[in-house]
C-alpha positions in Angstrom: -5.6 -12.8 17.3 -9.0 -13.2 15.7 -9.6 -14.5 12.2 -10.9 -11.2 10.9 -7.6 -9.6 11.7 -5.7 -12.4 10.0 -7.8 -11.9 6.9 -7.1 -8.2 7.0 -3.3 -8.9 7.1 -3.7 -11.2 4.1 -5.8 -8.6 2.2 -3.0 -6.1 2.7 -0.6 -8.6 1.1 -2.6 -8.4 -2.1 -2.5 -4.7 -2.2 0.9 -3.6 -0.9 3.8 -4.4 -3.2 6.4 -6.7 -1.6 4.2 -7.4 1.4 2.9 -10.9 0.7 5.9 -12.7 2.2 5.8 -10.5 5.3 2.0 -11.0 5.6 2.3 -14.7 5.4 4.9 -14.7 8.1 2.8 -12.4 10.4 -0.4 -14.4 9.8 1.0 -17.9 10.1 1.4 -19.5 13.5 5.0 -20.2 14.4 4.6 -23.9 13.7 3.0 -23.5 10.3 5.0 -24.8 7.4 6.5 -22.3 5.0 4.5 -21.6 1.8 5.2 -24.0 -1.0 7.0 -22.7 -4.1 3.8 -23.1 -6.1 1.9 -20.9 -3.7 4.6 -18.3 -3.8 4.6 -18.4 -7.6 0.8 -18.0 -7.7 1.0 -15.1 -5.2 3.7 -13.4 -7.3 1.6 -13.7 -10.4 -1.4 -12.3 -8.6 0.6 -9.3 -7.4 2.0 -8.7 -10.9 -1.5 -8.9 -12.3 -2.7 -6.2 -9.8 0.3 -4.0 -10.8 -0.6 -4.4 -14.4 -4.2 -3.6 -13.9 -3.2 -0.5 -11.9 -0.9 0.7 -14.6 -3.5 0.1 -17.3 -6.0 2.1 -15.2 -3.5 4.9 -14.8 -2.7 4.8 -18.6 -6.4 4.9 -19.5 -7.2 7.7 -17.1 -4.1 9.8 -18.0 -4.9 9.6 -21.7 -1.5 11.0 -22.8 -0.1 11.2 -26.3 3.1 9.3 -27.1 5.6 12.1 -26.2 3.8 12.9 -22.9 3.5 9.2 -22.1 7.2 8.7 -22.4 8.0 11.6 -19.9 5.1 10.6 -17.6 6.0 6.9 -17.3 9.6 7.7 -16.6 8.5 9.8 -13.6 5.7 7.5 -12.6 8.0 4.5 -12.4 10.2 6.5 -9.9 7.0 7.3 -8.0 6.0 3.6 -7.9 9.4 2.6 -6.5 9.1 5.3 -3.8 5.5 4.3 -3.0 6.6 0.7 -2.6 9.2 1.7 0.0 6.6 3.8 1.8 4.1 1.0 1.8 6.6 -1.2 3.6 6.2 1.3 6.4 2.5 0.7 6.4 3.0 -3.0 6.3 5.3 -2.8 9.3 2.7 -0.8 11.1 0.0 -3.3 10.4 2.3 -6.1 11.5 3.0 -4.3 14.7 -0.7 -3.9 15.3 -1.2 -7.6 14.6 1.5 -8.6 17.0 0.1 -6.5 19.8 -3.6 -6.7 19.1 -4.5 -9.1 22.0 -2.5 -7.2 24.6 -2.4 -3.6 23.3 -1.4 -1.1 25.9 -2.3 2.6 26.0 1.3 3.5 25.1 1.3 1.1 22.2 -2.0 2.4 20.9 -0.6 5.9 21.0 2.6 4.8 19.2 0.6 3.1 16.5 -1.6 6.1 15.9 1.4 8.4 15.7 3.1 6.1 13.3 -0.1 5.9 11.1 -0.3 9.6 11.0 3.4 9.9 10.1 2.7 7.4 7.3 -0.1 9.5 5.9 2.0 12.7 6.1 4.8 10.9 4.2 2.4 9.7 1.6 1.0 13.2 1.1 4.6 14.5 0.8 5.3 11.9 -1.8 2.3 12.9 -3.9 3.3 16.5 -3.6 6.8 15.7 -4.7 5.7 13.8 -7.8 3.0 16.4 -8.6 5.8 18.9 -8.8 7.9 16.8 -11.0 5.1 16.1 -13.4 3.9 19.7 -13.4 7.4 20.8 -14.3 8.1 18.1 -16.9 4.7 18.1 -18.6 2.1 20.6 -17.2 0.3 21.5 -14.0 -2.9 20.0 -15.5 -1.2 16.7 -16.1 0.3 16.8 -12.6 -3.2 17.5 -11.2 -4.7 14.6 -13.2 -2.0 12.3 -11.7 -2.8 13.5 -8.3 -6.6 12.9 -8.8 -6.0 9.4 -10.1 -3.6 8.5 -7.2 -6.0 9.9 -4.6 -8.8 7.6 -6.0 -6.5 4.6 -6.0 -5.1 5.3 -2.5 -8.6 6.0 -1.2 -9.8 2.6 -2.5 -6.8 0.9 -1.0 -7.4 2.7 2.3 -11.0 1.6 2.4 -10.1 -2.0 1.6 -7.4 -2.2 4.2 -9.5 -0.3 6.8 -12.4 -2.6 6.3 -10.2 -5.7 6.8 -8.7 -4.6 10.1 -10.5 -5.0 13.4 -11.1 -1.8 15.4 -8.8 -1.1 18.3 -10.1 -2.8 21.4 -11.7 -0.4 23.9 -10.1 -2.0 26.9 -8.1 -5.1 27.9 
């Protein structure tokens, strides 16, 4: 597996909630020592910082009054929990790609593509679900604003992850 790919897997760990431990396992050679507690603490703090920055970005962009904010954040926290679960699917897909990169078969390439498309469909369905919840609880405009913000954030995430991963080999 090449170093660019390994850096991609590690980049994913910074973005996907809960993925840093899995990424370290996928990226480390089998004989590498486990991460030291201090490194794990540092990574956990980094992830928490990213989540806080995202929440601050969302709060600033949503620009809600106190009453709206209370309803919004109640729903948004549910969304975040569902998105974290869904992102585990993405992580598993990336790990599978990493594990098979050097010897990828036609069948495995097809399976990975189908899984990636299923992930995207699930993510779109999740956005649709939470747009509906916010539109009903607050307003369609607030729901639309949420959707715009999440599309920007997810797009940036997709670009960062995509730029970190090597392209599928043309042949063996």
